C-alpha positions, 0 to 999 in steps of 0.5 A: 909521438906525443909527450908532456913529461913532468920529470924533475929538471936540472936547476936553471933548465931552459925550455924552448917552446916551439909552436909548429904547423907542418914545419918538420924540415925546418924543425930538424935544422933548427933543433940540430943548430940549437943542440950544437950551439947552446951550452946551457941545459935545455929542452925543445918542446915542439907543440903541434895542433894536429896529430898528422903534423909532419913535425911529429915524424920529424921529432921522432927522427930527432929523438934517435940522436937527441933525447931533449926534444919532445912533442906536445899535442895542443888540445886547447884549440888551434892557434899559436897562443894556445900552443904556447900555453900548452907548451909552457904547461908541459915545460920542465924548465925554470926559464921558458923561451918562445921560439919560431921554427922558421928563424935561425937568427935568435939561436945566437941570442939564447945564451945572453938571454939566459945570463940576464935571467940568471942575473934576476931578470924576469922577462927578456925580449929580443930586438931587430930594430936597436943595438945592432939588431937586423932583419932579413927574410919574410915579405917586404910588406911584413917587414915594413909594417913591423918596423913602422908599427914598433917605431911608432908604438915606442913614440906614442906609448913610451915603451922601453922595448923596441921590438914588442911584436917579435915572437922570441920572449924569455920569461920565468915559468912561474910568472907566466900565469900573470900574463893571462894570454888571450887564446884568440889572438891571431898568429904571434900577437901574444908576443905583443901582449906579453911585451906590454904586460911585462911593463905594466906588471913592473917586471925586471925586463931586458932586451937583446939584439938579434939578426933575424933570418926569417924563412931564409933557409927553407920555404916549406911549412905553413905560414900563418901570415894573413895581412888583414886579420893580423893587422886587426889584432895587432892594432887592438894591442897597439892601441891598448898598449898606447893607452895603458903604458902612456898612463903608467908614467914610470916604466921600469928601465931596461936591465943591463948586464955588468959584463961585456956582451 
């Protein structure tokens, strides 16, 4: 099935935009966990590049029980950034979060991220590298490069976010056009782009720790990780951020919730 329903949504509805590539098995697990644990009104927007993606069949099965899950066919061109743009356009929610189908960990952070948004935040990132965040799964080289890149990026750029590259970002749908995402970016590099621009735009931003469980519960699906092509694209954003944020001089401090976590 394919849908991009524009029906009116309850105030504060959260749209979970989930780009997929043959992630049907993991999609079913993650969607069931989200619907079991998340108490705020929400929808799951599954975005696929091709009509024969096995996620289409998985969503059809999910809809027998959950009417808040639907598919969007990304016709902008292949790639996660294009899928995210397509998903945000189809989203009904006031808030949108980008979400990878192969990681269960961030599900537990969604409620707190929404609380930040309700408190006036405009952009919420997650972190594996501060405030009790942790990372499991994925390849050792990918984990090492991610940790090193984020740590040194913070040193050189004075970024207030400690995990700019993690793909789970929550934002108000109405400000999404301000990011002007590059549709040609490799993999989930759009997240790095958004992390930098959220600070350049002077948005109210926050950070929530997560325990990332990347591909620990299923090794099916098609990973888009390609070391050298990703390094090239991520380094472009790395140096862009170092130049721009270093000159920005006065980054907004992270927003804090008054209540205890």
